Phi, psi and omega in degrees: 000146176263145174275356181287144186289150179286148179278125184290140179275143178291168183294314187297316179293327173295317182291321181298321181284332180285320182288347179272352175274106187296327177297321181292321175299310179306303183294309184277329180255312180289327185289346175282347182281000185262131173290120190293325180298310180294331177287327176289330182288310176301314181301319186287324176291322183291320179293308181257095188293337178281350186274078185254153184222146170283123181216156175234129181250147163259121183223105182055040175081003173254154174260121177241118186236136185187201183246117181286126178235171184286160171297328179285324175292323170307311177304312181301307179306308183297319172304319174296310175293316181293324180283338180307332187276349177272160184288147180277344176304141182050023177067023180296320181292323183294322186291319180293314178295321172299328181293324175284325176293340169296343182278357181291158182241131181296132177298336170297326180289327179297324178299319179265005191279118181283348179272117172298154176302145182247347183238153171248141179235133178233150165243158183055033177286137179234128175262114185269122174274184186295335176285356178085005179251146182290143180286318174238097181292144182102330180084174180207185173286143173219143179223130176215164175293131174300329175301339188267349180275126185269334184187167176200159174216153176289139179107162184253152170279145179235124183272118177257131180273000000 
């Protein structure tokens, strides 16, 4: 072993090494794109499934307006809707439905989960184009990455004809 002191890395060298680590980049830089207030609202809704909110999101210049629901509620609705197009024969529809239901998370796990939510889930979601009219009137299920949300407000947009 050498008794010589270790050379202290410069700030630029430390940053360069950190940026070479893809996990560091994902957590420390891309994670900063998420509004912590919106992330807390989503987390609260995931834990308390009956706690739904009308919300409007700005995503890439589009407005998406709907009802914020938990990830588990989304998976229930998604599994039912998606499996409905499969045949009931031989239990195929049930098999497909069960595959999606396996994505659900126990709410007790969410309480102690150190990973904050990464996705937002809406039902009755309407995407508004630049002409002010919804692309799909009546809405649908919608899932998006929290990193893609530019802004949000509570309440829904209402299209008047």
